[in-house]
C-alpha positions as CSV (number, residue, x, y, z in Angstrom):
1,M,-5.7,-5.9,-56.1
2,S,-2.5,-4.0,-56.9
3,Q,-0.4,-6.7,-55.2
4,L,-2.2,-9.4,-57.4
5,F,-1.5,-7.4,-60.6
6,G,2.1,-6.8,-59.6
7,A,2.7,-10.4,-58.9
8,N,0.9,-11.8,-61.9
9,Y,2.2,-9.3,-64.4
10,G,5.7,-8.8,-63.2
11,G,6.4,-11.9,-61.4
12,G,4.6,-14.0,-63.9
13,A,6.9,-13.2,-66.7
14,Q,4.4,-10.5,-68.1
15,N,1.6,-13.0,-68.6
16,A,-1.2,-11.1,-66.8
17,P,-2.3,-8.4,-69.2
18,G,-5.4,-9.0,-71.4
19,D,-9.0,-8.2,-71.8
20,Y,-9.8,-9.7,-68.3
21,G,-6.3,-9.9,-66.8
22,G,-4.1,-7.8,-64.6
23,S,-5.5,-4.3,-64.1
24,S,-8.6,-5.2,-66.1
25,T,-9.9,-7.7,-63.5
26,P,-13.2,-6.5,-62.0
27,C,-12.9,-6.0,-58.3
28,S,-15.2,-4.8,-55.6
29,C,-12.2,-2.9,-53.9
30,L,-13.7,-3.0,-50.4
31,V,-12.6,-0.3,-48.0
32,E,-13.1,0.5,-44.2
33,E,-17.0,1.1,-44.4
34,H,-17.5,-2.3,-45.9
35,V,-15.7,-3.9,-43.1
36,I,-18.3,-2.5,-40.8
37,F,-21.4,-2.5,-42.9
38,G,-20.6,-5.3,-45.3
39,G,-19.7,-5.6,-49.0
40,E,-22.6,-7.7,-50.3
41,D,-24.4,-5.0,-52.1
42,K,-21.3,-3.7,-53.8
43,L,-20.5,-7.3,-54.9
44,R,-24.0,-7.7,-56.3
45,K,-23.6,-4.6,-58.4
46,L,-20.2,-5.6,-59.6
47,I,-21.3,-9.0,-60.8
48,D,-24.3,-7.6,-62.5
49,S,-22.4,-5.0,-64.4
50,T,-19.6,-7.3,-65.4
51,I,-22.1,-9.9,-66.8
52,K,-23.7,-7.1,-68.8
53,I,-20.7,-5.4,-70.3
54,S,-18.2,-8.1,-70.8
55,T,-18.0,-11.0,-73.4
56,G,-16.9,-13.6,-71.0
57,E,-18.5,-17.0,-71.2
58,F,-17.6,-18.1,-67.6
59,F,-17.3,-16.1,-64.4
60,T,-15.4,-16.8,-61.2
61,V,-16.0,-14.9,-58.0
62,I,-12.9,-15.1,-55.7
63,S,-13.4,-14.1,-52.0
64,G,-10.3,-12.5,-50.5
65,C,-9.5,-12.0,-46.8
66,V,-12.0,-9.2,-45.9
67,P,-15.3,-10.8,-47.0
68,S,-14.2,-14.1,-45.5
69,L,-13.3,-12.4,-42.2
70,I,-16.5,-10.4,-41.8
71,G,-18.8,-13.1,-43.0
72,D,-20.3,-11.7,-46.2
73,D,-22.6,-14.4,-47.8
74,V,-21.0,-14.5,-51.1
75,D,-22.5,-17.8,-52.0
76,A,-26.0,-16.2,-51.6
77,I,-24.9,-13.4,-53.9
78,V,-23.5,-15.7,-56.5
79,N,-26.6,-17.9,-56.6
80,E,-28.7,-14.8,-57.6
81,F,-26.8,-14.8,-61.0
82,R,-26.7,-18.5,-61.9
83,D,-29.6,-18.2,-64.3
84,K,-27.8,-15.3,-66.1
85,A,-24.4,-16.7,-66.7
86,P,-22.1,-19.7,-65.9
87,I,-20.6,-18.6,-62.4
88,I,-18.9,-20.1,-59.4
89,H,-17.6,-18.9,-56.1
90,V,-14.1,-19.8,-54.9
91,N,-13.6,-18.8,-51.2
92,A,-9.7,-18.2,-51.3
93,P,-8.6,-15.9,-48.6
94,G,-4.9,-15.3,-48.3
95,F,-4.8,-16.9,-44.9
96,K,-6.0,-20.2,-46.4
97,G,-2.8,-20.7,-48.2
98,N,-0.8,-19.9,-51.3
99,S,-1.6,-19.9,-55.0
100,F,-1.0,-23.7,-55.2
101,E,-3.8,-24.1,-52.6
102,G,-5.9,-21.7,-54.7
103,Y,-5.5,-24.0,-57.7
104,E,-7.0,-26.9,-55.8
105,L,-9.8,-24.7,-54.3
106,F,-10.7,-23.6,-58.0
107,F,-11.2,-27.2,-59.1
108,E,-13.2,-28.2,-56.0
109,A,-15.5,-25.2,-56.7
110,L,-15.8,-26.2,-60.3
111,V,-16.9,-29.7,-59.5
112,D,-19.3,-28.8,-56.6
113,Q,-21.0,-25.9,-58.4
114,Y,-20.8,-26.3,-62.1
115,L,-19.7,-29.5,-63.7
116,K,-22.2,-32.3,-64.5
117,S,-21.6,-36.0,-64.8
118,S,-21.1,-37.3,-68.4
119,N,-22.8,-40.5,-69.6
120,K,-19.9,-41.2,-72.0
121,K,-16.1,-41.0,-71.7
122,E,-14.1,-40.0,-74.7
123,K,-11.3,-42.6,-74.9
124,K,-8.9,-40.0,-76.5
125,L,-9.6,-37.1,-74.3
126,I,-7.5,-36.3,-71.3
127,N,-7.4,-33.4,-68.9
128,I,-4.1,-31.9,-68.1
129,L,-3.6,-30.8,-64.4
130,G,-0.7,-29.7,-62.2
131,I,0.5,-26.6,-64.2
132,V,-0.6,-23.5,-62.2
133,P,-1.2,-20.3,-64.2
134,F,1.3,-17.6,-63.4
135,Q,3.2,-19.7,-60.7
136,H,4.6,-21.7,-63.5
137,I,5.9,-18.9,-65.6
138,F,5.9,-20.8,-69.0
139,W,2.2,-22.0,-68.5
140,K,0.7,-19.6,-71.2
141,G,3.6,-19.0,-73.3
142,G,4.3,-22.6,-74.0
143,E,4.0,-25.4,-71.4
144,L,0.3,-26.2,-72.0
145,R,0.4,-25.6,-75.7
146,A,3.5,-27.8,-76.1
147,I,1.9,-30.6,-74.2
148,K,-1.2,-30.3,-76.3
149,E,0.6,-30.2,-79.6
150,L,2.8,-33.1,-78.6
151,L,-0.2,-35.4,-77.9
152,E,-2.1,-34.2,-81.0
153,K,0.6,-36.0,-83.0
154,L,-0.6,-39.2,-81.3
155,D,-4.4,-38.3,-81.9
156,I,-4.9,-37.7,-78.3
157,E,-6.8,-34.5,-77.3
158,A,-5.3,-32.7,-74.3
159,N,-7.9,-30.6,-72.4
160,V,-5.6,-27.9,-70.9
161,I,-8.4,-25.9,-69.3
162,F,-6.4,-22.6,-69.0
163,G,-5.2,-22.3,-72.6
164,E,-5.3,-19.2,-74.7
165,F,-8.5,-19.0,-76.7
166,D,-10.0,-22.1,-75.0
167,T,-13.7,-21.6,-74.1
168,V,-16.2,-22.6,-71.5
169,E,-16.6,-25.8,-73.7
170,K,-13.1,-27.1,-72.4
171,I,-14.5,-26.8,-68.8
172,Q,-17.7,-28.6,-69.6
173,K,-15.8,-31.5,-71.2
174,I,-13.8,-32.3,-68.0
175,P,-16.1,-35.0,-66.8
176,S,-15.9,-36.7,-70.3
177,A,-12.2,-37.3,-70.1
178,A,-10.8,-40.8,-70.1
179,Y,-8.0,-39.9,-67.8
180,N,-6.6,-36.9,-65.8
181,I,-2.9,-36.5,-66.3
182,V,-1.2,-34.7,-63.4
183,L,2.2,-33.2,-64.3
184,S,3.4,-32.6,-60.7
185,P,4.5,-34.6,-57.7
186,W,1.8,-33.0,-55.6
187,I,0.0,-30.0,-57.2
188,G,-3.3,-31.0,-58.8
189,H,-3.4,-34.3,-57.0
190,R,-6.3,-33.2,-54.8
191,A,-8.2,-31.9,-57.8
192,A,-7.5,-35.3,-59.5
193,R,-9.0,-37.2,-56.5
194,K,-12.1,-35.0,-56.5
195,L,-12.7,-35.7,-60.2
196,E,-12.1,-39.3,-59.6
197,K,-14.6,-39.5,-56.8
198,E,-17.3,-37.4,-58.5
199,F,-16.9,-38.5,-62.2
200,D,-15.1,-41.8,-61.9
201,T,-12.2,-40.4,-63.9
202,P,-8.9,-42.3,-63.1
203,Y,-5.6,-40.3,-62.9
204,I,-2.0,-40.8,-63.4
205,S,0.8,-38.5,-62.3
206,F,4.2,-37.6,-63.5
207,P,6.9,-35.7,-61.5
208,G,6.8,-32.7,-63.7
209,I,6.6,-31.6,-67.3
210,P,8.8,-33.9,-69.5
211,T,12.0,-32.0,-70.3
212,G,14.3,-33.6,-73.0
213,P,14.3,-37.0,-74.8
214,I,14.6,-39.3,-71.8
215,Q,11.7,-37.8,-69.9
216,T,9.5,-37.3,-72.9
217,T,10.0,-40.9,-74.2
218,K,9.1,-42.2,-70.7
219,F,6.1,-39.9,-70.6
220,L,4.8,-41.0,-74.0
221,R,5.3,-44.8,-73.3
222,K,3.6,-44.5,-70.1
223,L,0.6,-42.9,-71.7
224,A,0.5,-45.5,-74.3
225,E,-0.1,-48.1,-71.5
226,I,-3.5,-46.4,-70.7
227,L,-4.6,-44.7,-73.8
228,P,-5.5,-46.0,-77.3
229,I,-2.2,-44.9,-78.9
230,N,-1.2,-46.2,-82.3
231,K,2.1,-48.0,-81.6
232,K,3.5,-47.2,-85.0
233,K,2.8,-43.5,-84.5
234,L,4.3,-43.7,-81.1
235,E,7.6,-45.3,-82.2
236,D,7.8,-42.8,-85.2
237,L,7.4,-39.9,-83.0
238,I,9.9,-41.1,-80.4
239,K,12.5,-41.9,-83.1
240,E,12.1,-38.6,-84.9
241,G,12.0,-36.5,-81.6
242,E,15.1,-38.3,-80.2
243,R,17.0,-38.1,-83.4
244,R,16.4,-34.2,-83.8
245,A,17.1,-33.4,-80.2
246,Y,20.3,-35.4,-80.0
247,R,21.6,-34.2,-83.4
248,T,20.7,-30.5,-82.4
249,I,22.5,-30.7,-79.1
250,E,25.7,-31.6,-80.9
251,Y,25.9,-28.0,-82.1
252,A,26.4,-27.0,-78.4
253,G,28.8,-29.8,-77.8
254,D,32.0,-27.7,-77.9
255,I,30.8,-25.1,-75.5
256,L,29.3,-27.7,-73.2
257,Q,32.7,-29.6,-73.3
258,F,35.0,-26.6,-72.9
259,D,33.0,-24.1,-71.0
260,V,31.0,-26.1,-68.5
261,P,32.2,-29.7,-68.5
262,N,30.6,-31.6,-65.7
263,V,30.0,-28.4,-63.7
264,Y,28.1,-28.1,-60.5
265,F,24.7,-26.4,-60.8
266,G,22.0,-25.1,-58.3
267,V,18.2,-25.0,-58.7
268,V,15.8,-22.8,-56.8
269,A,12.2,-23.4,-58.1
270,D,8.8,-25.0,-57.5
271,S,9.0,-28.8,-57.3
272,N,7.7,-29.3,-60.9
273,T,10.4,-27.2,-62.5
274,A,13.1,-28.4,-60.1
275,L,12.5,-31.8,-60.8
276,S,12.4,-31.7,-64.5
277,I,15.4,-29.4,-64.9
278,T,17.6,-31.2,-62.4
279,R,16.9,-34.6,-64.1
280,Y,17.6,-33.3,-67.6
281,L,20.8,-31.6,-66.7
282,T,22.0,-34.6,-64.7
283,D,20.8,-37.4,-67.0
284,E,21.6,-35.9,-70.4
285,V,23.9,-33.0,-70.0
286,G,26.2,-34.6,-67.5
287,Q,26.1,-31.6,-65.1
288,L,26.3,-32.2,-61.3
289,P,23.4,-31.1,-59.1
290,D,25.0,-29.4,-56.0
291,I,21.9,-28.0,-54.3
292,V,18.2,-28.1,-55.1
293,I,15.9,-25.7,-53.2
294,I,12.1,-26.4,-53.5
295,T,10.1,-23.2,-53.0
296,D,6.4,-24.3,-53.3
297,N,6.2,-25.7,-49.8
298,P,4.7,-29.1,-50.7
299,P,2.9,-30.9,-47.9
300,E,5.0,-33.2,-45.8
301,E,3.5,-36.4,-47.1
302,Y,4.8,-35.6,-50.6
303,R,8.4,-34.5,-49.8
304,E,10.0,-38.0,-49.6
305,G,8.6,-38.7,-53.1
306,I,10.1,-35.5,-54.4
307,I,13.5,-36.3,-53.0
308,N,13.3,-39.7,-54.6
309,A,12.4,-38.4,-57.9
310,I,15.3,-36.1,-57.9
311,T,17.9,-38.5,-56.7
312,S,16.9,-41.7,-58.7
313,S,19.0,-40.9,-61.6
314,E,19.8,-43.8,-63.9
315,E,22.7,-42.0,-65.5
316,I,24.6,-40.4,-62.7
317,Q,24.6,-41.5,-59.1
318,F,25.1,-38.1,-57.6
319,T,23.0,-36.8,-54.7
320,P,22.6,-33.0,-54.2
321,D,21.5,-31.2,-51.1
322,I,17.7,-31.0,-51.3
323,I,16.1,-28.2,-49.0
324,F,12.5,-27.2,-48.8
325,E,12.5,-23.4,-48.2
326,I,10.2,-20.5,-49.1
327,D,12.0,-17.5,-47.3
328,S,14.0,-15.6,-50.0
329,F,16.5,-14.3,-47.4
330,K,17.2,-17.9,-46.0
331,I,17.5,-19.1,-49.7
332,S,20.1,-16.4,-50.4
333,Q,22.1,-17.6,-47.5
334,L,21.9,-21.3,-48.4
335,L,23.4,-20.5,-51.8
336,K,26.5,-18.8,-50.4
337,D,29.8,-20.7,-50.3
338,R,28.7,-23.4,-52.7
339,P,30.7,-24.8,-55.7
340,F,28.1,-24.4,-58.5
341,L,28.7,-22.4,-61.5
342,N,25.2,-22.3,-63.0
343,L,22.0,-21.4,-61.1
344,Y,18.6,-22.0,-62.4
345,A,16.3,-20.0,-60.2
346,S,13.9,-17.1,-60.0
347,S,14.7,-13.5,-60.5
348,L,15.1,-13.0,-56.9
349,E,18.3,-14.9,-56.9
350,S,19.7,-13.0,-59.9
351,V,20.4,-10.0,-57.6
352,I,23.0,-12.0,-55.8
353,K,24.5,-13.3,-59.1
354,G,27.6,-11.0,-58.7
355,E,28.2,-12.2,-55.3
356,L,27.9,-15.7,-56.3
357,E,29.8,-15.4,-59.5
358,T,27.5,-17.7,-61.4
359,T,25.5,-17.9,-64.7
360,H,21.9,-17.2,-63.7
361,V,18.9,-18.4,-65.7
362,T,15.4,-17.5,-64.7
363,V,13.2,-20.6,-64.7
364,S,10.7,-20.1,-61.9
365,F,8.5,-17.5,-60.3
366,P,8.9,-14.6,-59.6
367,S,10.3,-13.6,-63.1
368,Y,10.8,-9.9,-63.0
369,N,13.7,-10.0,-65.5
370,R,12.1,-12.3,-68.2
371,L,9.3,-12.0,-70.7
372,V,7.7,-15.3,-71.6
373,L,5.6,-15.3,-74.7
374,G,6.4,-18.6,-76.3
375,D,9.4,-20.1,-74.4
376,N,9.0,-23.5,-72.7
377,Y,11.2,-26.6,-71.7
378,V,8.6,-29.2,-72.7
379,G,9.2,-32.2,-74.8
380,Y,12.2,-33.3,-77.1
381,D,13.2,-29.7,-77.8
382,G,12.6,-28.5,-74.2
383,G,16.2,-29.4,-73.1
384,L,17.6,-27.6,-76.1
385,N,15.7,-24.5,-75.1
386,L,17.1,-24.7,-71.6
387,I,20.7,-24.9,-72.8
388,Q,20.1,-22.2,-75.3
389,D,19.0,-19.9,-72.4
390,L,22.0,-20.9,-70.4
391,F,24.4,-19.7,-73.1
392,Y,22.6,-16.8,-74.5
393,D,25.2,-14.3,-73.4
394,K,28.5,-16.4,-73.3
395,A,28.6,-18.5,-76.4
396,G,31.5,-16.7,-78.0
397,P,35.2,-15.5,-77.5
398,L,34.1,-12.2,-76.1
């Protein structure tokens, strides 16, 4: 539990605290005697007390390594409480995989244990998948909200599932969506296929969150091909967004030209973040990607697609070294003796900043040196926010 709290609270850019987050998360806290005699009775008491004293509207029981190894019948315990509260069980021991695997397991449990088919699809309702809480450090502070607000301008309701203040109603509406939109080259695809099979909901995927005008306009135009979006509203939104973004970036023109003209940069991040940032900096800022290290360990069948998405630039034909690696020490070695001047990475790479003599921007998990409350790199203004973060401590003569 302490490890989970440390990772989500510190590594997740301080996004874990709350009424039921971080150290407030109910936990059975199994010890040695439960390994021998089982922890079912303790779990039963924990669920019962949690339902009685909390104001939660939906409960998820997550099995870790110990109950999974000793064979506790968690499903049976959870079934005892289904008539008292909406509740599901996710069997997610650490040896099954990482947090991205856990994301898929949650949606599979949701479909199998809770959701019911809808007789009517809402033509302007879509589910947003592929952004993993905590692992994508901007999830709560801005990414999901920014996507929702962007689509609201086109009268499209984005069901973001994990948004702040969203209720169990959002979960119940999942089968009613006209489409599932996956903002990832691989994360959430399994969940989307499960939803398509069970509820006949088609899905479409994008490499990552749209960052900057080029990506955002492509994203919106693609959605307009499958959703009932008013064409005039779409073109007005694109025109206004592009005009504002390109006009605003001119204010950073001098420092971009004189301080970092066509510099090499490196990226160490999950595939969603790495794709979006690399393409924005390459296509719209004119920087040159030297090395991109993907840290979320995507399955082999998706890796070629990720490489193609990074290298298929329409603006600059420049191919970086693309490496899939999860070991932080190996990553630190891979970054040495490279020509890049800017590094977009996690806070783990910031500790070698002096050795590398680069400007470091924390954009990925873990983020122990950054508080994220409202920041994000989504939409027409997303690229501006990224450039702003790059120059926060070096935009002057001193």
